[in-house]
C-alpha positions in Angstrom: -35.3 -14.0 -25.3 -32.9 -13.6 -28.5 -35.4 -11.3 -30.4 -35.9 -9.4 -26.6 -32.2 -8.8 -26.2 -31.8 -8.0 -30.1 -34.6 -5.0 -29.4 -33.1 -4.1 -26.1 -29.5 -3.6 -27.8 -30.9 -1.7 -30.6 -32.9 0.5 -28.1 -29.7 1.2 -26.6 -27.4 1.6 -28.6 -29.9 4.2 -30.8 -31.0 6.1 -27.7 -27.2 6.6 -26.3 -26.4 7.8 -30.1 -28.7 10.1 -30.2 -27.4 11.3 -26.9 -23.9 11.5 -27.6 -24.5 13.4 -31.3 -26.4 16.1 -29.0 -23.9 16.0 -26.6 -21.1 16.4 -29.4 -23.0 19.0 -31.1 -23.7 21.3 -28.1 -19.6 20.7 -27.5 -19.2 22.0 -30.7 -21.6 24.8 -29.9 -19.6 26.2 -27.1 -16.4 25.4 -29.2 -14.9 22.5 -27.1 -13.4 20.9 -29.2 -10.7 24.6 -30.2 -7.0 23.4 -29.4 -4.7 25.9 -27.7 -2.1 27.3 -31.0 0.5 26.2 -28.6 0.8 22.5 -27.3 2.1 21.5 -23.4 5.6 22.7 -22.5 7.0 19.5 -21.5 10.4 18.7 -23.3 10.2 15.0 -23.0 12.9 12.6 -24.0 13.4 9.6 -24.6 15.4 8.3 -21.6 12.7 10.0 -19.3 10.2 7.9 -20.9 11.9 5.1 -20.6 12.8 5.2 -16.9 9.2 6.0 -15.7 8.1 2.9 -17.8 11.2 1.2 -16.3 9.5 2.0 -12.9 6.8 0.6 -13.5 8.5 -2.1 -14.5 10.2 -2.9 -11.6 7.6 -2.1 -9.5 5.4 -4.6 -10.9 8.5 -7.3 -11.2 9.0 -7.4 -7.4 5.3 -7.9 -6.5 4.7 -10.4 -9.4 6.0 -13.3 -7.3 3.4 -12.8 -4.0 0.8 -12.6 -6.5 1.9 -15.6 -8.1 2.2 -18.0 -4.6 -1.0 -16.3 -3.5 -3.0 -18.1 -6.8 -1.4 -21.1 -6.3 -0.9 -21.8 -2.5 -3.6 -19.6 -1.1 -7.4 -20.9 -0.3 -10.3 -19.6 -2.5 -11.9 -18.3 0.9 -8.7 -15.8 1.3 -7.2 -15.9 -1.7 -9.8 -12.5 -2.9 -8.8 -11.2 0.3 -5.3 -11.1 0.5 -4.7 -10.6 -3.0 -7.0 -7.7 -2.8 -4.6 -6.4 -0.2 -1.2 -7.2 -2.4 -3.1 -5.4 -5.3 -3.6 -2.4 -3.0 0.0 -2.4 -1.9 1.5 -2.6 -5.4 -0.7 0.2 -6.3 0.3 2.4 -3.6 3.9 1.1 -4.0 3.5 2.0 -7.9 2.4 5.4 -7.2 5.2 6.5 -4.8 7.7 5.2 -6.8 6.6 7.4 -9.5 6.1 10.3 -7.5 9.7 9.9 -6.4 11.1 9.2 -9.9 8.6 12.3 -11.0 10.2 15.1 -8.0 13.8 13.7 -7.7 14.9 12.8 -11.0 12.8 14.9 -13.4 13.4 18.6 -14.3 11.3 21.3 -12.1 10.3 22.4 -16.0 8.5 18.8 -16.5 6.7 19.1 -13.5 5.4 22.4 -13.9 4.4 21.6 -17.7 2.9 18.2 -16.1 1.0 20.1 -13.1 1.4 23.8 -12.0 1.5 26.2 -14.9 -1.6 27.6 -15.1 -2.1 28.5 -11.5 -4.3 27.4 -9.0 -7.6 29.1 -10.9 -6.7 27.7 -14.1 -5.8 23.8 -12.6 -9.5 23.8 -10.5 -11.2 24.8 -14.3 -9.1 22.2 -16.1 -10.3 19.9 -13.0 -14.0 21.4 -13.5 -13.8 20.6 -17.4 -12.5 17.0 -17.0 -15.5 16.0 -14.8 -17.9 17.7 -17.1 -16.2 15.7 -20.0 -17.5 12.6 -18.6 -21.3 13.8 -19.8 -19.8 14.3 -23.5 -17.4 11.1 -23.2 -19.5 8.2 -21.6 -22.4 8.1 -24.6 -19.8 7.6 -27.2 -17.8 5.1 -24.7 -21.1 2.9 -24.3 -22.2 2.6 -27.9 -19.2 2.0 -28.7 -18.8 -1.0 -26.0 -22.3 -1.9 -27.0 -21.3 -2.2 -30.8 -18.1 -3.8 -30.3 -19.8 -6.6 -28.1 -22.4 -7.5 -31.0 -19.2 -7.8 -33.2 -16.9 -10.0 -31.2 -20.6 -12.1 -31.1 -20.6 -12.3 -34.8 -17.3 -12.9 -35.9 -16.0 -14.9 -32.6 -18.9 -16.4 -31.0 -17.7 -13.8 -28.0 -19.8 -14.0 -24.5 -20.5 -11.4 -22.8 -17.7 -11.4 -19.3 -17.0 -9.0 -17.0 -13.7 -7.3 -17.2 -11.2 -9.2 -15.1 -10.8 -5.4 -12.9 -15.0 -5.5 -12.6 -14.8 -8.7 -10.9 -11.9 -8.3 -8.6 -13.7 -5.0 -7.3 -17.3 -7.0 -7.1 -15.1 -10.0 -5.0 -14.2 -7.6 -2.3 -17.1 -6.2 -1.5 -17.4 -8.9 1.1 -14.8 -7.7 2.9 -15.8 -3.7 3.6 -12.2 -2.5 4.6 -10.9 -4.1 1.8 -13.7 -2.6 -0.6 -13.2 0.9 0.8 -10.0 1.1 0.3 -10.1 -0.5 -3.3 -12.4 2.0 -4.2 -10.5 4.7 -3.3 -7.3 3.4 -5.3 -9.5 2.6 -8.4 -10.5 6.7 -7.8 -8.3 8.8 -6.8 -4.6 6.9 -7.5 -4.9 4.8 -10.4 -6.0 7.8 -12.9 -3.0 9.8 -11.5 -0.3 7.1 -12.2 -2.0 6.2 -15.5 -2.5 9.7 -16.8 1.4 10.3 -16.0 2.6 7.2 -17.7 0.7 7.9 -20.9 -0.5 11.3 -20.9 2.1 13.0 -19.6 5.2 11.1 -20.4 4.8 8.9 -23.6 2.0 11.3 -25.1 4.1 14.2 -24.8 7.3 12.3 -26.3 5.7 10.9 -29.1 4.4 14.5 -30.0 7.4 15.8 -31.1 7.5 13.6 -34.3 3.8 12.6 -34.9 2.0 16.3 -33.8 -0.6 16.7 -31.7 -3.5 14.5 -33.6 -0.8 11.0 -34.4 0.2 11.5 -30.9 -2.6 11.4 -28.9 -4.1 8.4 -31.1 -1.4 6.0 -30.6 -1.1 6.6 -27.4 -4.9 5.9 -27.1 -4.0 2.4 -28.8 -1.2 1.7 -26.5 -3.4 2.4 -23.5 -6.1 0.6 -24.2 -3.5 -2.5 -25.8 -2.2 -2.8 -22.6 -5.6 -3.2 -20.6 -5.6 -6.9 -22.9 -6.4 -9.4 -20.5 -5.2 -12.6 -22.0 -8.1 -15.2 -19.5 -10.5 -13.2 -21.6 -9.6 -13.9 -24.8 -12.0 -12.4 -27.6 -14.1 -10.5 -25.2 -10.8 -8.4 -24.6 -12.7 -6.5 -27.9 -15.0 -4.6 -26.3 -13.2 -3.6 -23.7 -10.3 -2.3 -25.8 -12.5 -0.2 -28.2 -14.3 1.6 -25.7 -11.0 2.2 -23.9 -9.4 3.5 -26.9 -12.2 5.8 -27.0 -12.2 7.4 -23.6 -8.1 7.7 -24.2 -9.0 9.8 -27.3 -11.0 11.7 -24.8 -8.1 11.7 -22.4 -5.4 12.3 -24.6 -7.6 15.5 -26.1 -7.8 16.9 -22.7 -4.6 16.8 -22.3 -3.3 19.0 -25.3 -6.7 21.4 -24.7 -5.7 22.5 -21.3 -2.0 21.7 -21.2 -2.2 20.3 -17.8 -2.6 16.4 -16.6 -5.8 17.6 -14.0 -8.1 17.7 -16.5 -7.7 14.2 -18.0 -6.9 12.8 -14.5 -10.2 14.5 -13.2 -12.2 12.7 -15.9 -10.6 9.6 -15.7 -11.6 9.6 -11.8 -14.8 10.4 -12.6 -14.8 7.5 -15.4 -14.2 5.1 -12.4 -16.3 6.7 -9.9 -19.5 6.3 -12.1 -18.1 2.6 -13.0 -18.2 2.0 -9.3 -21.3 3.0 -8.5 -23.0 1.8 -11.4 -21.3 -1.8 -9.8 -22.6 -0.7 -6.5 -26.4 -0.1 -7.7 -26.4 -3.5 -9.8 -25.3 -5.5 -7.1 -27.6 -3.8 -4.5 -30.7 -3.8 -7.1 -29.7 -7.1 -8.3 -29.9 -5.6 -12.4 
């Protein structure tokens, strides 16, 4: 069984690595990796970055006691159901709070730089490019995930574990309405929240000190790090490595297209593909 598992791993890594190389070569041929001479015009101050992440922390602190109470007092049967709805309420509240902060506190120049300076056709092209970039990004993310999982197993003896978010999504399938809204939030709302915080505010601010490439790499490292789940311990390593690679593509798209719609589209497509694969695995028992 171990020998077959190793062969399966080698075959999977080889196939996806070849696919990744082929897609990357094609991207170079069509000048996908060419950056514009000027970066986005968003001029972000450290106060605005603190305000955005402070909003995130405030909403989290407001909902955290409710989550703790549910984990301590709710029965196993109802815990998934009530915890799921609380998670949805938390995400919606965070989204609304960030939208309020963006449109009421930040200047119109920042909003324009984040979302509107390319015009409708330019924004639609950016969305399309973000969706298409999934074809380029996914093979690299998959290969890095497989290799880093093997490294974690070899060094720390870590066994493959489901991510906390994946396990939560699977658990909600027993409640159709909760599952539907969870999918909607994961695909359409979470990408907006995370791209606004990390690419919009953080990467734009870091660019002033580190340049475009430095800001992209540091933001990718921070983005992947905040997804660390203490309960998974060393099994976090594959998740953090694969998210780092994904985040590099997200940050690059922001620099290339100079609008958040491009990384939001890639992020949403990636989340949607993950949901679809999970659904297929549960239906076909893979």
